N, C-alpha and C positions, 0 to 999 in steps of 0.2 A: 445683735441684745446689747443693751447697756448692762455691765457687769452689777450695778447697784441694784435694777431690779431684783436681783436675788435676794439681797438683802433685806429690800422692802418687802419680800414676801415672807419670808422667815420674820419679820416685825410684825408684819398682820396676823400669822398666824400663833405666834409664841412673843408677844413682847415684852414678858416678864422672864425669858429665859435670859442669861446671862453669856453675855457676847465676847467681853472683854475683860480683862483681870490684869490688874498692874501692881503688884503688893498686897496693900488692905485695902485697895481700891477697886470696885467693880462696876460694870455697867451693862445694861440691859440691850434687848436688840431694840426695844423701842425707844430708849437714852439715846443708841449710838445714832439711829437713824434721827432723831429730834437734832442731835446735835451735826449731824451730816446735812440736813435740809438748813440750817443757819448758816454754817461754815459756806456752804454753796452761795450763799447770799451776800458775805463778805467777800469771796472770790469775785464774784460778778459787779460788786460794787467798787473793786480795784481791776475792773479792765479783762478779768480772765472770762474770754468765750470760747467756742466752738474751735478746737487746734491750738489754743494756747499752751503753754506749757507751765507748770508750778512746779516749784523746787523744794523738795523735803529734805533739808540737811538735819537730820534726827537720829536717835537711835532707838532703840525699840521703845516708846510709848504711846499713850492713847493719841496724844495728836499726829502722832504719823497715819494713825488707822481712820480718822476721822478726816485728816488731810488726803490722804490718797482716794476715798470714796467721796467727799466732796468733789475733787477734781473731776474724776470719773464723772460725777452727777452733774457737772459743767460741760462734759462729752469736750474738756480739755486733757492735756498729757501728763502724767506723773512722772518727775523726773528726780528720782533717788538718788542722794548725794551723801558720800560718805563724811559725818562732819568731823571727822580727826583730818582731813585734808588740810593742808596748807595750801597757801597762796600758789606756791608754784605750779598744785596740782589742780586747781581750781579754774586758772583762768581761760584752759581751753574748754573746760565743760561748760561754765556758764557763761562763756563767750559764743559759742555755738548753740548751746541752747536757748540762750535768751529768754529767760523767764519771767513771765510777766510778774509774780510774786515767790518769794522765797518764805517758808517757815524754816526757822532754826532756833537756836539757843544762842544766848548772848557770847558764847566763849567763841561758837561757830562764828557768829558775825565777824570777829577779830580776824579771822583768816580770811572769810569770803569780801571783806568790806570794799578791797581796792580794787576787787576783780567784779562787783557786780556791774552788769550794761546799766547805763543810764536809763531811766525810768524804770526800773524794777524795785518794786515793794517790798520791805522785808518786815516779817512779823516775828518778835520774839515770841518764844515758849519757854515758859517757866520764869527764872530770874531774869529781869532786862533792865536795861538801861533806861532811862526814863523819857530821853530822846528821841525813842521808837516806838511804835504803836506794838502793844503786847497781843498775842492772837484772842487772847480770852476777852479782854476789853473789848476788842472788836467786835466778837461774838455776843458781848452782851448788848450793844447797841444795833444789831443787825435783826431784819426780819425773820421771824420763823418758818416762814410757810414758802415750801418751796416745792414745784412739781418734778419730780425726777422723771426723766424722758426715757422712754424704753427703749426708743429706735434711735440712731444714729447719722449725722449727716457724714460725719468724718470716723473711721474706725478706729483710729489710733488712739492710745489707751498709755503706753508708756514708753520713755526714752531712757533706758537703763545702759550706763557707761561701762564699759568694757576695753581693753587694750589689744592691739595684735602685737606681732613679736618684735615690732620697732619701738612700742611702749607709748605711741600716739592713742590716747583714747576713743574708742568709737561710740558712737551712739547708737544702740540695738534698739529698733521700733519695733514694738510688739502691739497686738491689736486687743480688743474685748475678746474676740472669739480664740485668741492666742491664749489668752488669760482663763476664760471659760474652759477649754481643752486641756489647759494643764490642770485644772482644777478638780474637773472630772478624773483625769488619770490617775491622778494622786488618790483621789478618792476611793477608784477600783482595784489601785495597787496596794492600799494601806486597810483596805476592807472598813472605811469611814461608815460611822453610823449617825444620827444624829443625835447631838450633845456629847460627842465625845469632845474630850479636852487635848488641845494641843499647847505643846510647850512652843514658844516662838523663843528660842534663844539665838539662833541664827538671826544677823542682821537684817533688817526688812528691805535695808537699801540693797542689799545682797538678792540677786533674783531666787535661790532657794527660801529665803526669808519671806519673800514678796508672796513665792507662791505657798508658804504654809498659811499666810494671811488669805488671800483666794480659796483653798480647799475649806478651812475651818466655818468662813462665814459663809460661803455657797451651801455648805452642807449643814448649818445651823449647830455648828461647835462653839465650845468658849476658847478663846483665843488669851493663854496665859503667857504674857509679857516676860521677858527677860532683858534688863537694860544693858547689863554688863554682866560678862561669864565669871561666875563662881562656881566652882565644881559642886563643891557640897550643898550650897545655898539652890542649887538646879535641881539635884536630887531630891532634896527636901521638899521641893516645889511639885516635884510628880508626886510625892505620899498626901502633903497638904491639901492639893487640890486634885488628887484622882486624875491626874494627866493619864492620857491613853497614848497619844502618839507624839512620837520625836523624830524629825530628821536633822541629820548633823554632818561635821565632818568628822575625820578620823581625829583629830587632837582632841576634840571634846571627849569622845569616848574614852580615850587615855588617860584624860583626866580624871573620869569618874571612876576609872579601875583604881586610882591611889586615893580615894577618900575610903574612909575607914567604912567595913562593911557595918550593917545592922538598920540602913535606911531602907522603908517597904516601898517598893515599886510593883507592888501586884498589880497596880491598876494598868500598866502599859500593855497593850496589845501588841502593837506595831512600832519598831525603829527601823529607820533608813540612814544609810552611812552610805557616803562618796567622796572623792578626792584623792588626793595623792596621801600615800602610806596608809592606804586600805590592804591590810592582809587578811588571810583566810585564820590567823591565829588570834588577831584582834576582835574580830566577828564573834569567835567562838567563845572568846571571855566577856565579851558583851553581853552575849544572847545570857550567860550564866549568872552576869550583875542584874540585868534587866528581868529576866524570866520571861523573855517573850522572843520572836524572829526579830532578827536584825537584818534587814534586806540589805544586798550591795547595789548598786545602782551607777549611771551616767548621765550626764547632762551637759550642757554649758547655756551661758546666757543668750545663746542665739535661739536656743529650742526651749528658752525659758526653764531649764533644766528636765522637761519631759523628754529624756532618752530612752533609757533601758534600766529597768529594776526589775529584779528578781521576784518572781510568784511563790507565794506558800506551796502552792500543790506542784509545783515542778520539782524535779529531782536536782540537788544541789551541786553544783560543780565549780565551787570555790578557786580561784578569785573571780569566776566567772559572773558576770551582772547580770545575768537571766538571759534567756530565749528571745529571738529576733522577730519570732511568729506572733501572730493576732497581737501587735502591738499599736500604739496611737502612730506611730512613727514608722517608717521604712526605713531598712536598714542594707547598706552594701559595702563590702571590703574591695577596693579595687587597686590595681599596679597604678600607683600614682605617676607612673611614664606614658602607659599606654590605655589608661583607664578603663582595661578588661578586669571584671570579677575575677578573684584572686579563689584559687581552690583551697579546699577545707585546711585549716590549721596552718597556711599561708599568712604570713602580716603584709598589711598593705594599709593606703588611706581611708579611714572612715568615711562615710557618706550618710548624709541622715537628708528626709523628705518627709513634710506630714504638716498638719496642721497646726502643731505648736511653735513652727518656725517663724523667724523673723521676716517682718514685710521688707525692711532694707536697712543699712546704716545710713543713718541721718545724714542728709544732704552731702551724700558720699557715694554718687551713682557709680562709678568707676571701681571703688572697692565691693560693692553690692553686686555688680557685673562679675567680679573676680570670684567671688563666694557662691556662686551657682552656676551650676553649668545648664545648658540651653533645656535640658529636662529637669529643672528645680530641684537638684541634687544640691546640697547645702555641703561643702569641704571642710570638714571640720580641720583637719590639719593634726589629727592624731592618728598616731599608728595603731592597728587592731588587728585580729583576728576573729575569725567565725570556724566553730569545729562542726563535724559533719553532722550533729544533731541540733543546729542552729543556736549554739550557746556562743554569745559574744564575750570577748576578753577584750580588754584594752590594754595594751602594751607601752606607749611611752609617748611622750609628745614631738613631734614634728620640728619643732623650732625649741628655742634656747629658755622659753619661758620658765620660771622657776615656781613652783606649786610649794607654797609654804603655807601650812597650816589653814587649807580651805582657800588663799587668797592666791590670784597671779603676782607674781612680782618679776618687774620687765627690767631686765638687766640696763639696756641702756640711758633708763631716767636715773637709775641708782649711780652710773658712770657720770652723766654729767653734772651731777651735785659732788661728787668728789673731785672731777677735774678742775669745777668752778674756784677749788681751795689754791691758795698761793703756795707752792711748791710741791705741787703736784704735778707730774708732768703726762700719765695716763692713767688709765686705770682700766681694769675688767672685771666684772663681776658672773661668776658661776656659782650653779647651785652643787652643794653637797650632801648627800644624804644624811637625815635625821629623824630617828627611831618616833620621834613626838610628833614633828610637825611635816615628816614626809621630805622635805628637802629645807635648805637655809641658804641665803645669800654669803659669799663670802666674797670679799675684795681682793686684789691683787693690785697692788699699785707700786709703779716706779717713780722715782723726784726726780728733781731739777736742783738739786743742793742743800736748801734748807727745809725738808717737810714736816707738817705736823703730824704730830703723835698718830699711833692708829686710835687712842680712845678719843683725842681730838677729833679725827675721823667720824669716827661712830657719833660721837655727840653732835656733829656739824650734819649728819644724815636726820638723826633723829629731829634735829630742830626744823627741817625742811620738808621731812617727807612721813608719811603715815608711820607709826611704829612698826608695824608687821613687814615694811621695805626695807629697813636699815641692816647693812653688814653685819654679821654677826662675829665674825671677825675680819680685820684688816692684815694682810700679808706684804711685805713689802720686798720686793724681787729686781734683781739687774736689769733685766730686761723681758717685755713680754713677745710670746712667740707670735708670731707673722707669717702671713700666707707670700705667694709671689707677686701679689699686687701693691703688699704695703698693709694689709689688715689686720688685726688681731687672729689670730687663729685661736677661738673658745675651745675646742676640743684640747687643743695642746696646753692651752692655759688650765685647764680641770685637772690635766694631769701632773701640773705641779703640785696639788694638793696632796694632803696625807689621804691614803685611800681610807682610815677608821671613821666608822660610824660615833655620833656623839647625840 
């Protein structure tokens, strides 16, 4: 079934209910559906058809919601892209996905222009350059009648880009059924009722933010958009708009704890936390602040975040992410060498199988085959353990990915940027624990005689990478530890860092 059919049902039953709110503006379900129909015609006029891709290079704003639903209404595939990505990061994503159309801001266009495939149409959203088509200009001249199909010839709905341990972005293909399943799972776990207000502070180009969009609109809630993270403003939004549900990463909760008391969050009934840096103490303090349960959870892009969450009625065993029984996904923890199930309490690789799991890695059959075994189990690459009562605990990553503030940071990508500088011989990036971000990237650099300064290296990284990827510190060393085949030994390199947290 086409996901947009659920929005149609809500619009028919409650057309005047608020669907989306952004600052002082709001749109009802009736208005949203009208805009989706018109936008679907705009996309059709520009060659978007069954199976086409549509890129959304936007932060959280109303046009992201309209663009997502209009793309799905066209039986096309949504490609959310971080608008802060620079040219260096966009080449592979745009080149592989080859979108027919991209919606983005003028600032995003400056980074994407040289990487757009031939024939891709760009629509400016918001302030725009006069020589490019404006999204709302196109909406003003398009037909407003469009019949949204209930059935699907192609079930593909989303192409969400993530990265593997090598840093090469992989396109994760999700279907309408995946999206519906995730929305249902979230609604059950969060105990959602029609009309609940969801605070959309996680970027909707991220799988967590997209799942908030889906759950809210499928269950007739109100999506309260936050375009830029500001701890005090988001807390005040909970009070002002009677927000009931929030899902975010640990850094967001830590930021909230630093805001002065006195903001009323009494409307909240459920919050969800997940990612690096989640601790039992942080959860307890956040519950005291919000006066509602903060459920610990685990998920990933490949499962559209629908992994495991705590449930209110279960006994809590923090830092467990909840019990593995009676869930939307099946879970195993296995010995990575033998493939046998580990006994209770013994760590092993976490495997997941179930309805929310991705269809494939886009145009990469070999990587898809490597990720799934013959019985359909997805190998997460995470260490985990399950206790005797079926509670799941996430232990650590099996690779060297740095989880910084809810983002995956891939060392080899940063190393390539640093090593492109004159005067740099080699670089290795490792993670160091951080109380706020979970971990942060630190660069160890060797020079060849006339290196740039540490500040110059950090500035260069900020100019060529998304801000969350830049190394927070740069340290020069005489040489990097290497193994017997000449490769940099990352574990030994990490041991060169001070052990203190910051």
